[in-house]
PDB file with one MODEL, atoms N, CA, C and O in Angstrom:
MODEL        1
ATOM      1  N   MET A   1      53.116   8.300  18.464  1.00  0.00           N
ATOM      2  CA  MET A   1      52.551   8.355  17.141  1.00  0.00           C
ATOM      3  C   MET A   1      51.439   7.312  17.024  1.00  0.00           C
ATOM      4  O   MET A   1      51.618   6.154  17.402  1.00  0.00           O
ATOM      5  N   ALA A   2      50.297   7.735  16.498  1.00  0.00           N
ATOM      6  CA  ALA A   2      49.146   6.849  16.404  1.00  0.00           C
ATOM      7  C   ALA A   2      49.340   5.837  15.278  1.00  0.00           C
ATOM      8  O   ALA A   2      49.854   6.157  14.206  1.00  0.00           O
ATOM      9  N   ARG A   3      48.912   4.606  15.557  1.00  0.00           N
ATOM     10  CA  ARG A   3      48.998   3.569  14.538  1.00  0.00           C
ATOM     11  C   ARG A   3      47.726   3.590  13.704  1.00  0.00           C
ATOM     12  O   ARG A   3      46.658   3.957  14.193  1.00  0.00           O
ATOM     13  N   ASN A   4      47.847   3.203  12.472  1.00  0.00           N
ATOM     14  CA  ASN A   4      46.677   3.145  11.610  1.00  0.00           C
ATOM     15  C   ASN A   4      45.755   2.021  12.056  1.00  0.00           C
ATOM     16  O   ASN A   4      46.208   0.955  12.475  1.00  0.00           O
ATOM     17  N   GLN A   5      44.464   2.274  11.960  1.00  0.00           N
ATOM     18  CA  GLN A   5      43.504   1.240  12.319  1.00  0.00           C
ATOM     19  C   GLN A   5      43.384   0.217  11.201  1.00  0.00           C
ATOM     20  O   GLN A   5      43.573   0.536  10.027  1.00  0.00           O
ATOM     21  N   THR A   6      43.075  -0.982  11.568  1.00  0.00           N
ATOM     22  CA  THR A   6      42.874  -2.007  10.555  1.00  0.00           C
ATOM     23  C   THR A   6      41.412  -2.034  10.148  1.00  0.00           C
ATOM     24  O   THR A   6      40.553  -1.510  10.858  1.00  0.00           O
ATOM     25  N   SER A   7      41.134  -2.636   9.022  1.00  0.00           N
ATOM     26  CA  SER A   7      39.745  -2.735   8.570  1.00  0.00           C
ATOM     27  C   SER A   7      38.943  -3.621   9.528  1.00  0.00           C
ATOM     28  O   SER A   7      37.737  -3.432   9.694  1.00  0.00           O
ATOM     29  N   ALA A   8      39.616  -4.583  10.154  1.00  0.00           N
ATOM     30  CA  ALA A   8      38.925  -5.456  11.107  1.00  0.00           C
ATOM     31  C   ALA A   8      38.471  -4.665  12.342  1.00  0.00           C
ATOM     32  O   ALA A   8      37.388  -4.906  12.875  1.00  0.00           O
ATOM     33  N   GLN A   9      39.293  -3.739  12.782  1.00  0.00           N
ATOM     34  CA  GLN A   9      38.918  -2.920  13.944  1.00  0.00           C
ATOM     35  C   GLN A   9      37.726  -2.031  13.608  1.00  0.00           C
ATOM     36  O   GLN A   9      36.805  -1.878  14.410  1.00  0.00           O
ATOM     37  N   LYS A  10      37.754  -1.456  12.431  1.00  0.00           N
ATOM     38  CA  LYS A  10      36.646  -0.598  12.008  1.00  0.00           C
ATOM     39  C   LYS A  10      35.368  -1.430  11.862  1.00  0.00           C
ATOM     40  O   LYS A  10      34.297  -1.007  12.298  1.00  0.00           O
ATOM     41  N   ARG A  11      35.479  -2.591  11.261  1.00  0.00           N
ATOM     42  CA  ARG A  11      34.321  -3.466  11.091  1.00  0.00           C
ATOM     43  C   ARG A  11      33.739  -3.852  12.452  1.00  0.00           C
ATOM     44  O   ARG A  11      32.519  -3.913  12.608  1.00  0.00           O
ATOM     45  N   PHE A  12      34.600  -4.112  13.435  1.00  0.00           N
ATOM     46  CA  PHE A  12      34.145  -4.463  14.779  1.00  0.00           C
ATOM     47  C   PHE A  12      33.350  -3.312  15.391  1.00  0.00           C
ATOM     48  O   PHE A  12      32.285  -3.524  15.972  1.00  0.00           O
ATOM     49  N   ARG A  13      33.872  -2.092  15.256  1.00  0.00           N
ATOM     50  CA  ARG A  13      33.161  -0.929  15.800  1.00  0.00           C
ATOM     51  C   ARG A  13      31.804  -0.748  15.120  1.00  0.00           C
ATOM     52  O   ARG A  13      30.802  -0.488  15.786  1.00  0.00           O
ATOM     53  N   GLN A  14      31.776  -0.885  13.809  1.00  0.00           N
ATOM     54  CA  GLN A  14      30.524  -0.712  13.072  1.00  0.00           C
ATOM     55  C   GLN A  14      29.500  -1.774  13.473  1.00  0.00           C
ATOM     56  O   GLN A  14      28.325  -1.468  13.675  1.00  0.00           O
ATOM     57  N   SER A  15      29.950  -3.011  13.585  1.00  0.00           N
ATOM     58  CA  SER A  15      29.011  -4.083  13.918  1.00  0.00           C
ATOM     59  C   SER A  15      28.494  -3.921  15.343  1.00  0.00           C
ATOM     60  O   SER A  15      27.340  -4.248  15.622  1.00  0.00           O
ATOM     61  N   GLU A  16      29.323  -3.428  16.237  1.00  0.00           N
ATOM     62  CA  GLU A  16      28.889  -3.195  17.615  1.00  0.00           C
ATOM     63  C   GLU A  16      27.838  -2.083  17.668  1.00  0.00           C
ATOM     64  O   GLU A  16      26.851  -2.198  18.394  1.00  0.00           O
ATOM     65  N   ASP A  17      28.045  -1.019  16.907  1.00  0.00           N
ATOM     66  CA  ASP A  17      27.063   0.067  16.845  1.00  0.00           C
ATOM     67  C   ASP A  17      25.730  -0.436  16.286  1.00  0.00           C
ATOM     68  O   ASP A  17      24.665  -0.102  16.806  1.00  0.00           O
ATOM     69  N   ARG A  18      25.798  -1.233  15.233  1.00  0.00           N
ATOM     70  CA  ARG A  18      24.574  -1.780  14.627  1.00  0.00           C
ATOM     71  C   ARG A  18      23.856  -2.710  15.602  1.00  0.00           C
ATOM     72  O   ARG A  18      22.629  -2.688  15.702  1.00  0.00           O
ATOM     73  N   ARG A  19      24.630  -3.530  16.321  1.00  0.00           N
ATOM     74  CA  ARG A  19      24.041  -4.468  17.280  1.00  0.00           C
ATOM     75  C   ARG A  19      23.270  -3.721  18.353  1.00  0.00           C
ATOM     76  O   ARG A  19      22.152  -4.109  18.692  1.00  0.00           O
ATOM     77  N   LEU A  20      23.842  -2.666  18.889  1.00  0.00           N
ATOM     78  CA  LEU A  20      23.180  -1.892  19.932  1.00  0.00           C
ATOM     79  C   LEU A  20      21.935  -1.184  19.388  1.00  0.00           C
ATOM     80  O   LEU A  20      20.913  -1.110  20.071  1.00  0.00           O
ATOM     81  N   HIS A  21      22.019  -0.674  18.181  1.00  0.00           N
ATOM     82  CA  HIS A  21      20.882  -0.012  17.547  1.00  0.00           C
ATOM     83  C   HIS A  21      19.740  -1.007  17.331  1.00  0.00           C
ATOM     84  O   HIS A  21      18.586  -0.715  17.645  1.00  0.00           O
ATOM     85  N   ASN A  22      20.074  -2.193  16.789  1.00  0.00           N
ATOM     86  CA  ASN A  22      19.069  -3.216  16.542  1.00  0.00           C
ATOM     87  C   ASN A  22      18.447  -3.716  17.851  1.00  0.00           C
ATOM     88  O   ASN A  22      17.248  -3.987  17.921  1.00  0.00           O
ATOM     89  N   LYS A  23      19.281  -3.832  18.877  1.00  0.00           N
ATOM     90  CA  LYS A  23      18.801  -4.297  20.178  1.00  0.00           C
ATOM     91  C   LYS A  23      17.760  -3.330  20.736  1.00  0.00           C
ATOM     92  O   LYS A  23      16.753  -3.756  21.301  1.00  0.00           O
ATOM     93  N   ALA A  24      17.999  -2.046  20.581  1.00  0.00           N
ATOM     94  CA  ALA A  24      17.057  -1.036  21.073  1.00  0.00           C
ATOM     95  C   ALA A  24      15.731  -1.114  20.322  1.00  0.00           C
ATOM     96  O   ALA A  24      14.665  -0.997  20.926  1.00  0.00           O
ATOM     97  N   ILE A  25      15.795  -1.307  19.022  1.00  0.00           N
ATOM     98  CA  ILE A  25      14.565  -1.393  18.222  1.00  0.00           C
ATOM     99  C   ILE A  25      13.783  -2.642  18.581  1.00  0.00           C
ATOM    100  O   ILE A  25      12.562  -2.581  18.717  1.00  0.00           O
ATOM    101  N   LYS A  26      14.459  -3.780  18.739  1.00  0.00           N
ATOM    102  CA  LYS A  26      13.785  -5.025  19.117  1.00  0.00           C
ATOM    103  C   LYS A  26      13.140  -4.891  20.493  1.00  0.00           C
ATOM    104  O   LYS A  26      12.022  -5.360  20.709  1.00  0.00           O
ATOM    105  N   SER A  27      13.837  -4.257  21.411  1.00  0.00           N
ATOM    106  CA  SER A  27      13.311  -4.064  22.749  1.00  0.00           C
ATOM    107  C   SER A  27      12.049  -3.215  22.721  1.00  0.00           C
ATOM    108  O   SER A  27      11.084  -3.502  23.429  1.00  0.00           O
ATOM    109  N   GLU A  28      12.057  -2.171  21.903  1.00  0.00           N
ATOM    110  CA  GLU A  28      10.892  -1.304  21.760  1.00  0.00           C
ATOM    111  C   GLU A  28       9.700  -2.094  21.205  1.00  0.00           C
ATOM    112  O   GLU A  28       8.570  -1.922  21.662  1.00  0.00           O
ATOM    113  N   CYS A  29       9.956  -2.945  20.236  1.00  0.00           N
ATOM    114  CA  CYS A  29       8.891  -3.775  19.662  1.00  0.00           C
ATOM    115  C   CYS A  29       8.306  -4.704  20.723  1.00  0.00           C
ATOM    116  O   CYS A  29       7.087  -4.841  20.823  1.00  0.00           O
ATOM    117  N   ARG A  30       9.167  -5.340  21.512  1.00  0.00           N
ATOM    118  CA  ARG A  30       8.681  -6.235  22.570  1.00  0.00           C
ATOM    119  C   ARG A  30       7.843  -5.476  23.588  1.00  0.00           C
ATOM    120  O   ARG A  30       6.847  -5.996  24.093  1.00  0.00           O
ATOM    121  N   THR A  31       8.247  -4.243  23.889  1.00  0.00           N
ATOM    122  CA  THR A  31       7.495  -3.420  24.836  1.00  0.00           C
ATOM    123  C   THR A  31       6.090  -3.155  24.321  1.00  0.00           C
ATOM    124  O   THR A  31       5.125  -3.249  25.079  1.00  0.00           O
ATOM    125  N   TYR A  32       5.965  -2.825  23.047  1.00  0.00           N
ATOM    126  CA  TYR A  32       4.646  -2.557  22.471  1.00  0.00           C
ATOM    127  C   TYR A  32       3.783  -3.816  22.432  1.00  0.00           C
ATOM    128  O   TYR A  32       2.570  -3.744  22.629  1.00  0.00           O
ATOM    129  N   VAL A  33       4.399  -4.961  22.179  1.00  0.00           N
ATOM    130  CA  VAL A  33       3.650  -6.227  22.197  1.00  0.00           C
ATOM    131  C   VAL A  33       3.131  -6.492  23.606  1.00  0.00           C
ATOM    132  O   VAL A  33       1.977  -6.886  23.773  1.00  0.00           O
ATOM    133  N   LYS A  34       3.963  -6.284  24.616  1.00  0.00           N
ATOM    134  CA  LYS A  34       3.549  -6.508  26.008  1.00  0.00           C
ATOM    135  C   LYS A  34       2.416  -5.570  26.395  1.00  0.00           C
ATOM    136  O   LYS A  34       1.468  -5.983  27.064  1.00  0.00           O
ATOM    137  N   GLN A  35       2.506  -4.317  25.981  1.00  0.00           N
ATOM    138  CA  GLN A  35       1.446  -3.358  26.291  1.00  0.00           C
ATOM    139  C   GLN A  35       0.129  -3.782  25.653  1.00  0.00           C
ATOM    140  O   GLN A  35      -0.931  -3.650  26.265  1.00  0.00           O
ATOM    141  N   PHE A  36       0.192  -4.291  24.425  1.00  0.00           N
ATOM    142  CA  PHE A  36      -1.011  -4.759  23.752  1.00  0.00           C
ATOM    143  C   PHE A  36      -1.618  -5.938  24.499  1.00  0.00           C
ATOM    144  O   PHE A  36      -2.828  -5.979  24.725  1.00  0.00           O
ATOM    145  N   ILE A  37      -0.779  -6.897  24.883  1.00  0.00           N
ATOM    146  CA  ILE A  37      -1.273  -8.082  25.592  1.00  0.00           C
ATOM    147  C   ILE A  37      -1.899  -7.689  26.922  1.00  0.00           C
ATOM    148  O   ILE A  37      -2.930  -8.243  27.306  1.00  0.00           O
ATOM    149  N   GLU A  38      -1.292  -6.742  27.631  1.00  0.00           N
ATOM    150  CA  GLU A  38      -1.863  -6.272  28.898  1.00  0.00           C
ATOM    151  C   GLU A  38      -3.239  -5.645  28.685  1.00  0.00           C
ATOM    152  O   GLU A  38      -4.147  -5.844  29.491  1.00  0.00           O
ATOM    153  N   ALA A  39      -3.390  -4.891  27.602  1.00  0.00           N
ATOM    154  CA  ALA A  39      -4.678  -4.265  27.302  1.00  0.00           C
ATOM    155  C   ALA A  39      -5.723  -5.329  26.981  1.00  0.00           C
ATOM    156  O   ALA A  39      -6.883  -5.195  27.372  1.00  0.00           O
ATOM    157  N   VAL A  40      -5.327  -6.374  26.279  1.00  0.00           N
ATOM    158  CA  VAL A  40      -6.258  -7.464  25.954  1.00  0.00           C
ATOM    159  C   VAL A  40      -6.660  -8.202  27.226  1.00  0.00           C
ATOM    160  O   VAL A  40      -7.834  -8.519  27.415  1.00  0.00           O
ATOM    161  N   GLN A  41      -5.698  -8.474  28.094  1.00  0.00           N
ATOM    162  CA  GLN A  41      -5.985  -9.186  29.337  1.00  0.00           C
ATOM    163  C   GLN A  41      -6.877  -8.366  30.254  1.00  0.00           C
ATOM    164  O   GLN A  41      -7.627  -8.921  31.057  1.00  0.00           O
ATOM    165  N   ALA A  42      -6.795  -7.042  30.137  1.00  0.00           N
ATOM    166  CA  ALA A  42      -7.655  -6.164  30.937  1.00  0.00           C
ATOM    167  C   ALA A  42      -9.048  -6.033  30.321  1.00  0.00           C
ATOM    168  O   ALA A  42      -9.918  -5.361  30.874  1.00  0.00           O
ATOM    169  N   LYS A  43      -9.249  -6.677  29.178  1.00  0.00           N
ATOM    170  CA  LYS A  43     -10.543  -6.658  28.471  1.00  0.00           C
ATOM    171  C   LYS A  43     -10.952  -5.253  28.062  1.00  0.00           C
ATOM    172  O   LYS A  43     -12.141  -4.937  28.017  1.00  0.00           O
ATOM    173  N   ASP A  44      -9.978  -4.413  27.766  1.00  0.00           N
ATOM    174  CA  ASP A  44     -10.251  -3.038  27.332  1.00  0.00           C
ATOM    175  C   ASP A  44     -10.136  -2.985  25.807  1.00  0.00           C
ATOM    176  O   ASP A  44      -9.042  -2.855  25.259  1.00  0.00           O
ATOM    177  N   SER A  45     -11.273  -3.087  25.141  1.00  0.00           N
ATOM    178  CA  SER A  45     -11.304  -3.192  23.681  1.00  0.00           C
ATOM    179  C   SER A  45     -10.712  -1.964  23.002  1.00  0.00           C
ATOM    180  O   SER A  45      -9.934  -2.085  22.056  1.00  0.00           O
ATOM    181  N   LYS A  46     -11.080  -0.795  23.482  1.00  0.00           N
ATOM    182  CA  LYS A  46     -10.613   0.444  22.847  1.00  0.00           C
ATOM    183  C   LYS A  46      -9.099   0.610  23.002  1.00  0.00           C
ATOM    184  O   LYS A  46      -8.400   0.920  22.038  1.00  0.00           O
ATOM    185  N   LEU A  47      -8.606   0.403  24.216  1.00  0.00           N
ATOM    186  CA  LEU A  47      -7.168   0.525  24.466  1.00  0.00           C
ATOM    187  C   LEU A  47      -6.392  -0.529  23.676  1.00  0.00           C
ATOM    188  O   LEU A  47      -5.329  -0.242  23.125  1.00  0.00           O
ATOM    189  N   ALA A  48      -6.926  -1.738  23.625  1.00  0.00           N
ATOM    190  CA  ALA A  48      -6.264  -2.812  22.888  1.00  0.00           C
ATOM    191  C   ALA A  48      -6.181  -2.466  21.403  1.00  0.00           C
ATOM    192  O   ALA A  48      -5.169  -2.736  20.754  1.00  0.00           O
ATOM    193  N   GLN A  49      -7.240  -1.873  20.870  1.00  0.00           N
ATOM    194  CA  GLN A  49      -7.228  -1.487  19.447  1.00  0.00           C
ATOM    195  C   GLN A  49      -6.150  -0.436  19.195  1.00  0.00           C
ATOM    196  O   GLN A  49      -5.430  -0.512  18.199  1.00  0.00           O
ATOM    197  N   GLU A  50      -6.035   0.539  20.088  1.00  0.00           N
ATOM    198  CA  GLU A  50      -5.007   1.571  19.950  1.00  0.00           C
ATOM    199  C   GLU A  50      -3.604   0.960  20.029  1.00  0.00           C
ATOM    200  O   GLU A  50      -2.719   1.301  19.244  1.00  0.00           O
ATOM    201  N   LYS A  51      -3.421   0.056  20.986  1.00  0.00           N
ATOM    202  CA  LYS A  51      -2.113  -0.591  21.159  1.00  0.00           C
ATOM    203  C   LYS A  51      -1.780  -1.483  19.963  1.00  0.00           C
ATOM    204  O   LYS A  51      -0.617  -1.602  19.576  1.00  0.00           O
ATOM    205  N   LEU A  52      -2.799  -2.104  19.386  1.00  0.00           N
ATOM    206  CA  LEU A  52      -2.585  -2.947  18.214  1.00  0.00           C
ATOM    207  C   LEU A  52      -2.080  -2.118  17.035  1.00  0.00           C
ATOM    208  O   LEU A  52      -1.170  -2.537  16.319  1.00  0.00           O
ATOM    209  N   VAL A  53      -2.666  -0.959  16.840  1.00  0.00           N
ATOM    210  CA  VAL A  53      -2.239  -0.080  15.747  1.00  0.00           C
ATOM    211  C   VAL A  53      -0.802   0.395  15.976  1.00  0.00           C
ATOM    212  O   VAL A  53       0.012   0.386  15.052  1.00  0.00           O
ATOM    213  N   LEU A  54      -0.494   0.807  17.204  1.00  0.00           N
ATOM    214  CA  LEU A  54       0.871   1.253  17.520  1.00  0.00           C
ATOM    215  C   LEU A  54       1.885   0.125  17.336  1.00  0.00           C
ATOM    216  O   LEU A  54       2.950   0.316  16.750  1.00  0.00           O
ATOM    217  N   MET A  55       1.531  -1.053  17.850  1.00  0.00           N
ATOM    218  CA  MET A  55       2.424  -2.200  17.761  1.00  0.00           C
ATOM    219  C   MET A  55       2.688  -2.566  16.301  1.00  0.00           C
ATOM    220  O   MET A  55       3.826  -2.843  15.922  1.00  0.00           O
ATOM    221  N   THR A  56       1.641  -2.566  15.490  1.00  0.00           N
ATOM    222  CA  THR A  56       1.786  -2.882  14.071  1.00  0.00           C
ATOM    223  C   THR A  56       2.713  -1.883  13.391  1.00  0.00           C
ATOM    224  O   THR A  56       3.552  -2.261  12.574  1.00  0.00           O
ATOM    225  N   SER A  57       2.562  -0.628  13.726  1.00  0.00           N
ATOM    226  CA  SER A  57       3.404   0.415  13.155  1.00  0.00           C
ATOM    227  C   SER A  57       4.878   0.199  13.526  1.00  0.00           C
ATOM    228  O   SER A  57       5.762   0.310  12.676  1.00  0.00           O
ATOM    229  N   LYS A  58       5.127  -0.108  14.789  1.00  0.00           N
ATOM    230  CA  LYS A  58       6.506  -0.324  15.249  1.00  0.00           C
ATOM    231  C   LYS A  58       7.126  -1.555  14.591  1.00  0.00           C
ATOM    232  O   LYS A  58       8.295  -1.537  14.207  1.00  0.00           O
ATOM    233  N   LEU A  59       6.339  -2.623  14.462  1.00  0.00           N
ATOM    234  CA  LEU A  59       6.858  -3.829  13.822  1.00  0.00           C
ATOM    235  C   LEU A  59       7.187  -3.559  12.353  1.00  0.00           C
ATOM    236  O   LEU A  59       8.217  -4.008  11.851  1.00  0.00           O
ATOM    237  N   ASP A  60       6.305  -2.823  11.667  1.00  0.00           N
ATOM    238  CA  ASP A  60       6.568  -2.489  10.267  1.00  0.00           C
ATOM    239  C   ASP A  60       7.806  -1.614  10.129  1.00  0.00           C
ATOM    240  O   ASP A  60       8.570  -1.746   9.172  1.00  0.00           O
ATOM    241  N   SER A  61       7.995  -0.729  11.084  1.00  0.00           N
ATOM    242  CA  SER A  61       9.171   0.140  11.079  1.00  0.00           C
ATOM    243  C   SER A  61      10.450  -0.688  11.259  1.00  0.00           C
ATOM    244  O   SER A  61      11.446  -0.462  10.571  1.00  0.00           O
ATOM    245  N   ALA A  62      10.409  -1.639  12.182  1.00  0.00           N
ATOM    246  CA  ALA A  62      11.570  -2.505  12.408  1.00  0.00           C
ATOM    247  C   ALA A  62      11.856  -3.337  11.162  1.00  0.00           C
ATOM    248  O   ALA A  62      13.016  -3.595  10.839  1.00  0.00           O
ATOM    249  N   ARG A  63      10.811  -3.752  10.469  1.00  0.00           N
ATOM    250  CA  ARG A  63      10.966  -4.525   9.234  1.00  0.00           C
ATOM    251  C   ARG A  63      11.646  -3.672   8.167  1.00  0.00           C
ATOM    252  O   ARG A  63      12.560  -4.135   7.484  1.00  0.00           O
ATOM    253  N   SER A  64      11.200  -2.430   8.027  1.00  0.00           N
ATOM    254  CA  SER A  64      11.754  -1.571   6.980  1.00  0.00           C
ATOM    255  C   SER A  64      13.216  -1.230   7.257  1.00  0.00           C
ATOM    256  O   SER A  64      13.972  -0.949   6.327  1.00  0.00           O
ATOM    257  N   LYS A  65      13.620  -1.252   8.524  1.00  0.00           N
ATOM    258  CA  LYS A  65      15.009  -0.972   8.882  1.00  0.00           C
ATOM    259  C   LYS A  65      15.879  -2.219   8.800  1.00  0.00           C
ATOM    260  O   LYS A  65      17.096  -2.144   8.973  1.00  0.00           O
ATOM    261  N   GLY A  66      15.256  -3.370   8.535  1.00  0.00           N
ATOM    262  CA  GLY A  66      16.014  -4.603   8.402  1.00  0.00           C
ATOM    263  C   GLY A  66      16.347  -5.265   9.716  1.00  0.00           C
ATOM    264  O   GLY A  66      17.181  -6.170   9.758  1.00  0.00           O
ATOM    265  N   VAL A  67      15.709  -4.831  10.797  1.00  0.00           N
ATOM    266  CA  VAL A  67      15.996  -5.412  12.109  1.00  0.00           C
ATOM    267  C   VAL A  67      15.264  -6.746  12.264  1.00  0.00           C
ATOM    268  O   VAL A  67      15.827  -7.709  12.783  1.00  0.00           O
ATOM    269  N   LEU A  68      14.022  -6.800  11.818  1.00  0.00           N
ATOM    270  CA  LEU A  68      13.233  -8.030  11.863  1.00  0.00           C
ATOM    271  C   LEU A  68      12.945  -8.485  10.436  1.00  0.00           C
ATOM    272  O   LEU A  68      12.866  -7.670   9.517  1.00  0.00           O
ATOM    273  N   THR A  69      12.789  -9.787  10.264  1.00  0.00           N
ATOM    274  CA  THR A  69      12.500 -10.310   8.934  1.00  0.00           C
ATOM    275  C   THR A  69      11.016 -10.162   8.606  1.00  0.00           C
ATOM    276  O   THR A  69      10.183 -10.008   9.499  1.00  0.00           O
ATOM    277  N   ARG A  70      10.704 -10.209   7.330  1.00  0.00           N
ATOM    278  CA  ARG A  70       9.327 -10.055   6.859  1.00  0.00           C
ATOM    279  C   ARG A  70       8.411 -11.105   7.479  1.00  0.00           C
ATOM    280  O   ARG A  70       7.313 -10.784   7.931  1.00  0.00           O
ATOM    281  N   ASN A  71       8.860 -12.354   7.499  1.00  0.00           N
ATOM    282  CA  ASN A  71       8.019 -13.423   8.026  1.00  0.00           C
ATOM    283  C   ASN A  71       7.812 -13.295   9.523  1.00  0.00           C
ATOM    284  O   ASN A  71       6.722 -13.583  10.017  1.00  0.00           O
ATOM    285  N   ALA A  72       8.819 -12.875  10.248  1.00  0.00           N
ATOM    286  CA  ALA A  72       8.689 -12.711  11.695  1.00  0.00           C
ATOM    287  C   ALA A  72       7.665 -11.632  12.011  1.00  0.00           C
ATOM    288  O   ALA A  72       6.836 -11.801  12.906  1.00  0.00           O
ATOM    289  N   VAL A  73       7.719 -10.529  11.282  1.00  0.00           N
ATOM    290  CA  VAL A  73       6.772  -9.431  11.503  1.00  0.00           C
ATOM    291  C   VAL A  73       5.360  -9.890  11.148  1.00  0.00           C
ATOM    292  O   VAL A  73       4.416  -9.623  11.892  1.00  0.00           O
ATOM    293  N   SER A  74       5.214 -10.566  10.034  1.00  0.00           N
ATOM    294  CA  SER A  74       3.895 -11.050   9.630  1.00  0.00           C
ATOM    295  C   SER A  74       3.330 -12.014  10.659  1.00  0.00           C
ATOM    296  O   SER A  74       2.145 -11.950  10.988  1.00  0.00           O
ATOM    297  N   ARG A  75       4.167 -12.902  11.168  1.00  0.00           N
ATOM    298  CA  ARG A  75       3.727 -13.875  12.169  1.00  0.00           C
ATOM    299  C   ARG A  75       3.265 -13.190  13.458  1.00  0.00           C
ATOM    300  O   ARG A  75       2.215 -13.529  14.003  1.00  0.00           O
ATOM    301  N   LYS A  76       4.046 -12.234  13.938  1.00  0.00           N
ATOM    302  CA  LYS A  76       3.683 -11.526  15.163  1.00  0.00           C
ATOM    303  C   LYS A  76       2.380 -10.753  14.987  1.00  0.00           C
ATOM    304  O   LYS A  76       1.504 -10.798  15.850  1.00  0.00           O
ATOM    305  N   LYS A  77       2.258 -10.043  13.866  1.00  0.00           N
ATOM    306  CA  LYS A  77       1.049  -9.256  13.616  1.00  0.00           C
ATOM    307  C   LYS A  77      -0.175 -10.164  13.519  1.00  0.00           C
ATOM    308  O   LYS A  77      -1.242  -9.839  14.041  1.00  0.00           O
ATOM    309  N   SER A  78      -0.013 -11.297  12.851  1.00  0.00           N
ATOM    310  CA  SER A  78      -1.115 -12.232  12.679  1.00  0.00           C
ATOM    311  C   SER A  78      -1.560 -12.796  14.027  1.00  0.00           C
ATOM    312  O   SER A  78      -2.757 -12.876  14.302  1.00  0.00           O
ATOM    313  N   ARG A  79      -0.616 -13.180  14.854  1.00  0.00           N
ATOM    314  CA  ARG A  79      -0.950 -13.752  16.160  1.00  0.00           C
ATOM    315  C   ARG A  79      -1.637 -12.729  17.057  1.00  0.00           C
ATOM    316  O   ARG A  79      -2.596 -13.053  17.757  1.00  0.00           O
ATOM    317  N   MET A  80      -1.148 -11.507  17.033  1.00  0.00           N
ATOM    318  CA  MET A  80      -1.749 -10.473  17.877  1.00  0.00           C
ATOM    319  C   MET A  80      -3.150 -10.100  17.377  1.00  0.00           C
ATOM    320  O   MET A  80      -4.052  -9.872  18.183  1.00  0.00           O
ATOM    321  N   GLN A  81      -3.331 -10.039  16.076  1.00  0.00           N
ATOM    322  CA  GLN A  81      -4.652  -9.741  15.522  1.00  0.00           C
ATOM    323  C   GLN A  81      -5.633 -10.857  15.877  1.00  0.00           C
ATOM    324  O   GLN A  81      -6.786 -10.597  16.221  1.00  0.00           O
ATOM    325  N   ARG A  82      -5.164 -12.096  15.790  1.00  0.00           N
ATOM    326  CA  ARG A  82      -6.019 -13.235  16.141  1.00  0.00           C
ATOM    327  C   ARG A  82      -6.388 -13.195  17.620  1.00  0.00           C
ATOM    328  O   ARG A  82      -7.533 -13.467  17.981  1.00  0.00           O
ATOM    329  N   LEU A  83      -5.431 -12.860  18.473  1.00  0.00           N
ATOM    330  CA  LEU A  83      -5.709 -12.730  19.910  1.00  0.00           C
ATOM    331  C   LEU A  83      -6.777 -11.677  20.150  1.00  0.00           C
ATOM    332  O   LEU A  83      -7.699 -11.887  20.938  1.00  0.00           O
ATOM    333  N   TYR A  84      -6.655 -10.558  19.480  1.00  0.00           N
ATOM    334  CA  TYR A  84      -7.633  -9.477  19.611  1.00  0.00           C
ATOM    335  C   TYR A  84      -9.014  -9.949  19.151  1.00  0.00           C
ATOM    336  O   TYR A  84     -10.010  -9.749  19.847  1.00  0.00           O
ATOM    337  N   ASN A  85      -9.063 -10.574  17.978  1.00  0.00           N
ATOM    338  CA  ASN A  85     -10.341 -11.010  17.415  1.00  0.00           C
ATOM    339  C   ASN A  85     -11.017 -12.052  18.297  1.00  0.00           C
ATOM    340  O   ASN A  85     -12.221 -11.970  18.540  1.00  0.00           O
ATOM    341  N   VAL A  86     -10.266 -13.019  18.772  1.00  0.00           N
ATOM    342  CA  VAL A  86     -10.839 -14.078  19.604  1.00  0.00           C
ATOM    343  C   VAL A  86     -11.328 -13.509  20.933  1.00  0.00           C
ATOM    344  O   VAL A  86     -12.420 -13.847  21.388  1.00  0.00           O
ATOM    345  N   THR A  87     -10.544 -12.666  21.541  1.00  0.00           N
ATOM    346  CA  THR A  87     -10.890 -12.114  22.847  1.00  0.00           C
ATOM    347  C   THR A  87     -12.142 -11.251  22.784  1.00  0.00           C
ATOM    348  O   THR A  87     -13.034 -11.377  23.623  1.00  0.00           O
ATOM    349  N   PHE A  88     -12.205 -10.386  21.801  1.00  0.00           N
ATOM    350  CA  PHE A  88     -13.318  -9.420  21.781  1.00  0.00           C
ATOM    351  C   PHE A  88     -14.500  -9.899  20.962  1.00  0.00           C
ATOM    352  O   PHE A  88     -15.568  -9.290  21.024  1.00  0.00           O
ATOM    353  N   ALA A  89     -14.344 -10.971  20.195  1.00  0.00           N
ATOM    354  CA  ALA A  89     -15.506 -11.569  19.518  1.00  0.00           C
ATOM    355  C   ALA A  89     -16.345 -12.312  20.551  1.00  0.00           C
ATOM    356  O   ALA A  89     -17.573 -12.316  20.463  1.00  0.00           O
ATOM    357  N   GLN A  90     -15.696 -12.940  21.525  1.00  0.00           N
ATOM    358  CA  GLN A  90     -16.416 -13.648  22.580  1.00  0.00           C
ATOM    359  C   GLN A  90     -17.185 -12.679  23.455  1.00  0.00           C
ATOM    360  O   GLN A  90     -18.315 -12.966  23.849  1.00  0.00           O
ATOM    361  N   SER A  91     -16.594 -11.537  23.764  1.00  0.00           N
ATOM    362  CA  SER A  91     -17.270 -10.573  24.624  1.00  0.00           C
ATOM    363  C   SER A  91     -18.423  -9.888  23.879  1.00  0.00           C
ATOM    364  O   SER A  91     -19.384  -9.442  24.505  1.00  0.00           O
ATOM    365  N   ALA A  92     -18.331  -9.804  22.554  1.00  0.00           N
ATOM    366  CA  ALA A  92     -19.403  -9.184  21.764  1.00  0.00           C
ATOM    367  C   ALA A  92     -20.603 -10.120  21.677  1.00  0.00           C
ATOM    368  O   ALA A  92     -21.738  -9.658  21.553  1.00  0.00           O
ATOM    369  N   GLU A  93     -20.366 -11.444  21.741  1.00  0.00           N
ATOM    370  CA  GLU A  93     -21.450 -12.409  21.655  1.00  0.00           C
ATOM    371  C   GLU A  93     -22.286 -12.439  22.917  1.00  0.00           C
ATOM    372  O   GLU A  93     -23.469 -12.775  22.864  1.00  0.00           O
ATOM    373  N   LYS A  94     -21.702 -12.098  24.041  1.00  0.00           N
ATOM    374  CA  LYS A  94     -22.417 -12.177  25.340  1.00  0.00           C
ATOM    375  C   LYS A  94     -23.431 -11.092  25.500  1.00  0.00           C
ATOM    376  O   LYS A  94     -24.107 -11.025  26.526  1.00  0.00           O
TER     377      LYS A  94
ENDMDL
END
């Protein structure tokens, strides 16, 4: 005969599912950031712009799902935008 589950067991299962879901979203965000940085390092302005838009979208999505905090997303977006501006403003001056 099956025993009834406790609320603690159910809470553990739910938190484990959420942890794995959040981990996947964070990993996806890191992947997009890395792709953007690689495009910047390759000095490919067009590709970097595309990756920046995708990365921003993914970060905003993670924010809306509550995986990342508002300030963390703003900080990452700001740093990546600054990297883009500094890198390609110098190449435009030459």
